[in-house]
Every structure is written in structure tokens, then in C-alpha cells.
NUNUDO-949202 format. One record per residue (C-alpha): residue number from 1; residue in one letter; x, y, z. Coordinates in Angstrom, 3 decimals, padded with zeros to 6 digits. Each point is the difference from the previous one (the first is absolute). Example, Ala and Ser with C-alpha at 12.3 -4.5 7.8 and 13.67 -1.06 7.14 Angstrom:
// residues 2
[1; 'A'; [012.300; -004.500; 007.800]]
[2; 'S'; [001.370; 003.440; -000.660]]
This chain:
// residues 227
[1; 'M'; [003.812; 034.345; 020.910]]
[2; 'Q'; [-001.467; -000.846; 003.463]]
[3; 'G'; [-002.942; -002.442; -000.312]]
[4; 'T'; [000.417; -001.125; -003.323]]
[5; 'Q'; [-000.665; -003.476; -000.660]]
[6; 'Q'; [003.004; -002.051; -001.473]]
[7; 'P'; [-000.856; -002.852; -002.440]]
[8; 'T'; [000.047; -003.076; 001.483]]
[9; 'S'; [001.638; -003.327; -001.496]]
[10; 'P'; [-002.277; -003.127; -000.279]]
[11; 'P'; [000.842; -002.789; 002.323]]
[12; 'A'; [002.951; -002.060; -000.701]]
[13; 'V'; [-002.281; -003.003; -000.291]]
[14; 'Y'; [-003.638; -000.497; -001.167]]
[15; 'S'; [-002.605; -001.234; 002.912]]
[16; 'P'; [-000.804; -003.878; -000.719]]
[17; 'T'; [-003.704; -000.939; -000.469]]
[18; 'D'; [-002.018; -003.251; 000.151]]
[19; 'R'; [000.553; -000.033; -004.108]]
[20; 'T'; [003.997; 000.919; 000.119]]
[21; 'V'; [000.927; -002.396; 003.184]]
[22; 'P'; [000.460; -003.543; -002.448]]
[23; 'T'; [-001.316; -002.987; 001.976]]
[24; 'R'; [002.999; -002.424; -001.562]]
[25; 'S'; [003.854; 001.087; 000.651]]
[26; 'A'; [-001.121; 003.179; 001.570]]
[27; 'Q'; [003.640; 000.359; 000.942]]
[28; 'R'; [000.803; 000.854; -003.558]]
[29; 'A'; [-002.448; 002.536; 000.194]]
[30; 'S'; [001.226; 004.215; 000.302]]
[31; 'Y'; [-001.699; 003.183; 000.273]]
[32; 'D'; [002.995; 002.143; -000.693]]
[33; 'R'; [-000.559; 002.913; -002.097]]
[34; 'E'; [003.098; 000.512; -001.890]]
[35; 'L'; [000.003; -003.718; -000.652]]
[36; 'V'; [-003.470; 000.252; -001.473]]
[37; 'H'; [000.922; 002.749; -002.113]]
[38; 'A'; [003.431; -001.758; -001.230]]
[39; 'I'; [-002.143; -003.394; -001.089]]
[40; 'L'; [-002.510; 002.550; -001.705]]
[41; 'D'; [002.623; 002.031; -001.780]]
[42; 'E'; [001.788; -002.740; -001.344]]
[43; 'G'; [-002.708; -001.506; -001.765]]
[44; 'Y'; [-002.784; 000.909; -002.493]]
[45; 'V'; [-002.259; -002.508; -000.555]]
[46; 'C'; [-002.742; -000.572; 002.775]]
[47; 'H'; [-003.123; -002.004; -000.157]]
[48; 'L'; [-002.985; 001.783; 000.992]]
[49; 'G'; [-002.910; -002.198; 001.878]]
[50; 'F'; [-003.767; 001.199; 000.390]]
[51; 'V'; [-003.457; -001.618; -000.111]]
[52; 'R'; [-002.180; 000.328; -002.783]]
[53; 'D'; [-003.630; -001.620; -000.179]]
[54; 'G'; [001.077; -001.922; 002.806]]
[55; 'A'; [002.972; -001.577; -001.264]]
[56; 'P'; [003.625; 000.656; 000.691]]
[57; 'V'; [002.360; 001.740; -002.894]]
[58; 'V'; [003.682; 000.551; -000.321]]
[59; 'L'; [001.367; 002.228; -002.889]]
[60; 'P'; [003.505; 000.572; -000.183]]
[61; 'T'; [000.886; 003.582; -001.009]]
[62; 'L'; [002.865; 002.686; 000.609]]
[63; 'Y'; [-000.015; 002.312; 002.964]]
[64; 'G'; [002.217; 002.852; 001.330]]
[65; 'R'; [000.983; 001.320; 003.464]]
[66; 'V'; [-000.593; 003.584; 001.251]]
[67; 'G'; [001.022; 000.028; 003.589]]
[68; 'E'; [-003.074; -001.538; 001.690]]
[69; 'L'; [-002.281; -000.413; -002.880]]
[70; 'L'; [000.325; -002.953; -002.741]]
[71; 'Y'; [-001.219; 001.158; -003.679]]
[72; 'V'; [-001.681; -002.909; -002.253]]
[73; 'H'; [-000.952; 000.854; -003.369]]
[74; 'G'; [-001.770; -001.460; -002.892]]
[75; 'S'; [-002.920; 000.537; -002.473]]
[76; 'T'; [-003.078; 001.792; 000.729]]
[77; 'G'; [-001.708; -002.892; -001.008]]
[78; 'S'; [001.579; -002.678; 002.169]]
[79; 'R'; [-002.078; -001.445; 003.009]]
[80; 'P'; [001.742; 001.329; 002.670]]
[81; 'L'; [000.415; 003.453; -001.109]]
[82; 'R'; [-003.687; 000.122; -000.729]]
[83; 'M'; [-000.693; -001.104; 003.948]]
[84; 'T'; [002.020; 002.968; 001.577]]
[85; 'G'; [-001.718; 003.306; -001.020]]
[86; 'E'; [-000.063; 002.867; 002.376]]
[87; 'A'; [-003.867; -000.096; 000.136]]
[88; 'D'; [000.132; -003.588; 001.886]]
[89; 'P'; [002.061; -001.065; 002.971]]
[90; 'G'; [002.747; -001.440; -001.978]]
[91; 'L'; [000.905; -003.550; -000.487]]
[92; 'A'; [001.320; -002.293; 002.537]]
[93; 'V'; [003.204; -001.371; -001.131]]
[94; 'C'; [002.917; -002.343; 001.072]]
[95; 'L'; [003.643; 001.020; -002.304]]
[96; 'T'; [002.642; -002.044; -000.056]]
[97; 'V'; [003.815; 000.313; -001.043]]
[98; 'T'; [002.461; -003.501; 000.405]]
[99; 'H'; [003.492; -000.352; -001.148]]
[100; 'V'; [001.878; -003.398; -000.429]]
[101; 'D'; [003.401; 000.241; 001.578]]
[102; 'G'; [000.987; -004.111; -000.308]]
[103; 'L'; [-001.235; -003.293; -000.274]]
[104; 'V'; [000.650; -002.158; 003.259]]
[105; 'L'; [000.428; -003.798; -001.218]]
[106; 'A'; [-000.232; -002.076; 003.484]]
[107; 'R'; [001.094; -003.537; 000.096]]
[108; 'S'; [-003.649; -000.767; 000.663]]
[109; 'A'; [-002.859; 000.829; -002.145]]
[110; 'F'; [-001.995; 001.778; 002.742]]
[111; 'H'; [002.644; 002.512; 001.114]]
[112; 'H'; [000.677; 001.305; -003.665]]
[113; 'S'; [-000.974; 003.558; 000.097]]
[114; 'I'; [000.969; 003.582; -001.628]]
[115; 'N'; [001.612; 003.082; 001.385]]
[116; 'Y'; [-002.096; 003.223; -000.607]]
[117; 'R'; [-001.365; 003.242; 001.161]]
[118; 'S'; [-003.599; 000.980; 000.172]]
[119; 'V'; [-002.247; 003.028; 000.529]]
[120; 'V'; [-003.522; -000.339; 000.703]]
[121; 'V'; [-002.232; 003.090; -000.038]]
[122; 'H'; [-003.718; 000.015; 000.943]]
[123; 'G'; [-002.316; 003.150; -000.523]]
[124; 'I'; [-002.439; 002.153; -001.733]]
[125; 'A'; [001.118; 000.744; -003.477]]
[126; 'H'; [-001.424; 003.271; -001.494]]
[127; 'Q'; [000.345; 001.335; -003.727]]
[128; 'V'; [001.792; 003.299; -000.248]]
[129; 'T'; [-001.529; 002.871; -001.567]]
[130; 'D'; [001.973; 002.870; 000.976]]
[131; 'P'; [001.944; 000.952; -003.303]]
[132; 'E'; [003.066; 000.889; 001.644]]
[133; 'E'; [-000.131; -002.974; 002.184]]
[134; 'K'; [-000.585; -002.034; -003.170]]
[135; 'L'; [002.856; 001.198; -001.784]]
[136; 'T'; [002.563; -000.531; 003.297]]
[137; 'A'; [-001.510; -003.648; -000.026]]
[138; 'L'; [000.652; -000.464; -003.565]]
[139; 'D'; [003.954; 000.920; 000.425]]
[140; 'A'; [-000.051; -001.757; 003.108]]
[141; 'L'; [-000.755; -003.314; -002.047]]
[142; 'V'; [002.456; 000.765; -002.927]]
[143; 'D'; [002.826; 000.934; 002.357]]
[144; 'H'; [-000.684; -002.983; 002.407]]
[145; 'V'; [000.692; -002.478; -002.997]]
[146; 'V'; [002.970; 002.219; -001.588]]
[147; 'P'; [001.211; 002.765; 002.352]]
[148; 'G'; [000.354; 003.165; -002.061]]
[149; 'R'; [-002.349; -000.831; -002.598]]
[150; 'S'; [-002.771; 002.145; 000.157]]
[151; 'S'; [001.855; 003.197; -001.001]]
[152; 'D'; [001.643; -001.650; -003.029]]
[153; 'S'; [-003.491; -001.000; -001.288]]
[154; 'R'; [-002.566; 002.021; -001.589]]
[155; 'P'; [-002.843; 000.162; 002.697]]
[156; 'A'; [-003.624; -001.250; -000.564]]
[157; 'N'; [-002.211; 002.104; -001.867]]
[158; 'K'; [-003.649; 000.950; 000.706]]
[159; 'K'; [-001.662; -003.058; -002.015]]
[160; 'E'; [002.778; -002.178; 001.719]]
[161; 'L'; [-001.136; 000.975; 003.499]]
[162; 'A'; [-003.159; 000.042; -000.556]]
[163; 'A'; [000.442; -004.000; -001.004]]
[164; 'T'; [002.390; -000.618; 003.270]]
[165; 'A'; [-001.574; -000.218; 003.411]]
[166; 'V'; [002.296; -000.467; 003.312]]
[167; 'I'; [-000.996; -001.241; 003.301]]
[168; 'R'; [001.588; 001.140; 003.385]]
[169; 'L'; [000.677; -002.237; 003.024]]
[170; 'D'; [001.151; 001.070; 003.103]]
[171; 'L'; [002.706; -001.922; 001.757]]
[172; 'D'; [-001.651; -000.551; 003.186]]
[173; 'E'; [-000.526; -003.439; 000.614]]
[174; 'V'; [003.128; -001.450; -000.950]]
[175; 'S'; [002.253; -003.130; 000.563]]
[176; 'A'; [003.369; -001.197; -001.596]]
[177; 'K'; [000.479; -003.718; 000.243]]
[178; 'L'; [003.609; -001.553; -000.854]]
[179; 'R'; [002.119; -003.191; -000.096]]
[180; 'T'; [003.548; 000.003; 000.079]]
[181; 'G'; [002.985; -002.744; 000.611]]
[182; 'G'; [000.543; -003.134; -000.938]]
[183; 'V'; [-001.585; -003.785; 000.520]]
[184; 'D'; [-001.992; -001.096; 002.804]]
[185; 'D'; [000.314; -003.678; -000.402]]
[186; 'E'; [-000.724; -002.453; 003.366]]
[187; 'P'; [003.166; -001.389; 001.365]]
[188; 'E'; [-000.281; -003.293; -000.852]]
[189; 'D'; [-000.587; 000.835; -003.772]]
[190; 'L'; [003.425; 001.593; -000.090]]
[191; 'A'; [001.856; -003.154; -000.948]]
[192; 'L'; [-002.027; -000.561; -003.338]]
[193; 'P'; [001.677; -000.027; -002.927]]
[194; 'H'; [-001.875; 002.719; -001.621]]
[195; 'W'; [001.422; 003.476; -000.839]]
[196; 'A'; [-001.437; 002.528; 002.383]]
[197; 'G'; [000.474; 003.884; -000.417]]
[198; 'V'; [-001.317; 003.430; -001.021]]
[199; 'I'; [000.085; 001.413; -003.809]]
[200; 'P'; [000.012; 003.794; -000.147]]
[201; 'V'; [-002.809; 001.357; -002.032]]
[202; 'R'; [000.977; 003.801; -001.355]]
[203; 'R'; [-001.229; 002.328; -002.001]]
[204; 'E'; [002.040; 001.230; -003.218]]
[205; 'Y'; [-000.614; 002.426; -003.196]]
[206; 'G'; [001.145; -000.935; -003.307]]
[207; 'A'; [001.859; 002.594; -002.170]]
[208; 'P'; [-002.529; 002.640; -001.017]]
[209; 'L'; [-001.075; -000.618; -003.560]]
[210; 'A'; [-001.010; 003.076; -001.987]]
[211; 'D'; [-003.193; 000.577; -002.242]]
[212; 'A'; [000.668; -000.545; -003.525]]
[213; 'D'; [-001.648; 003.843; -000.662]]
[214; 'L'; [002.150; 001.520; 002.663]]
[215; 'A'; [001.159; 003.455; -001.300]]
[216; 'P'; [003.647; 000.331; -001.037]]
[217; 'G'; [002.290; 001.221; 002.713]]
[218; 'I'; [-002.424; -000.602; 003.153]]
[219; 'A'; [002.846; -001.776; 002.258]]
[220; 'L'; [-001.091; -002.505; 002.727]]
[221; 'P'; [-000.648; 002.120; 003.081]]
[222; 'D'; [001.553; -000.304; 003.346]]
[223; 'Y'; [-002.553; -001.283; 002.004]]
[224; 'L'; [-000.458; -003.101; -002.372]]
[225; 'T'; [004.066; -000.769; 000.299]]
[226; 'A'; [-000.637; 000.261; 004.156]]
[227; 'L'; [-002.720; -003.121; -000.427]]
């Protein structure tokens, strides 16, 4: 229809800011949206940093991504969730996710390193109070860890929902940083009698162990065999 505005796709890259441009190894930084999403989607533990009573606090917790939003959950009594009510301006946070892909062993101690992929998100976190958004966020948190699991488990009841809080963080001020490749020794060290190279690090799932009280006849779901 003439005059109807078509939905626009987000830019392919996030806009750098003073907080997302690293002061060291800036060539390893990336603002590519697809890369950021891929790094976030592969992990499920983040570290959430904020300031409380003038001191820094960093908490490990689970997260889930829905489009350009990150959801983090916890108890309604946890410190960051008490500080992110909709009645206040929200809580300034820094959220990080990191994957270690390899141990880089150089001939010199100085040049030892790791291959990694990381994402850093700065922003203002707000508590999710809308019931529908909260349910969507909780499903996303479950499915982020094991895709398909939210539809194969009992949803939270009213008591459980009341005891669970969720905070929302926009993916706006974001950067990725990564190191790949091999050893970067000094030319004069190449002849030293020390082994050098990269030890790959991979995440691996073991065989699922059924609960002792599992009802008879319940087979292992397809989404678990695909892990």
C-alpha cells in the first residue's frame, strides 16, 4: 500500500562509543552485529557488574537473548534486581560474556596468551514488570541453555513467578573482542628449546544421566540428543 512504512533492519554494526573502544589491542575489537549475537548465543553464563554503596560488584548469572534485548534472571531478593525497579531510572551495568578457544603457549613467558571471543555490553538495566514479557523472558532463559526445553517442562506457577525477577538490558552500547591464531614470539626467541603452539579448548557435553525418579517410558528428547 502506498505510504506504508516498511520495517527497517538494524544496522549491520553497533556504533562505537568511548566505553566500547578498547585502549589496548584495539585491532581485536569488532562491532559486527552478527558476530556479537553469535558469541552471546553460544554461551549462557554472563558476569553482571554494577556499583553498590560505592563499591564494584560482579555477579555470575544466566542470561538469554531475544533480538536486541538481553534478559537476566535471579531472586527478587538479589541486589541488582532490587535496584532495577521501573519506578527508578534503572541500574547502570556492564555485562560480559567470554569464550576461551585455545591456550597459546609461547617460547617466552611474556607472549603466552589465550584465543578467546568476548562481548561487553554497557547500559541501564530495568526490571521486567509486564507479565507477558516476563514469561517470554523466562522461556528465553531456559531455551538459551537448552533449545526446546521451555516447551518440554512445566511453566512457572504464580508463586514461582512472584519469587523470580528478570531484568532487561538493551543491546545498544556493545563491542566484541577476540584473539585468534598462533604464537607471536620475538624473532630472536624462535630457536629457543621450548615447545610452542596452541592447545585448543572445546566445550563438550557428556551423555545425559536420567533422574532416579524419572517415570517409566519417558525417552530422551531429540533436542538433548542434538547437543
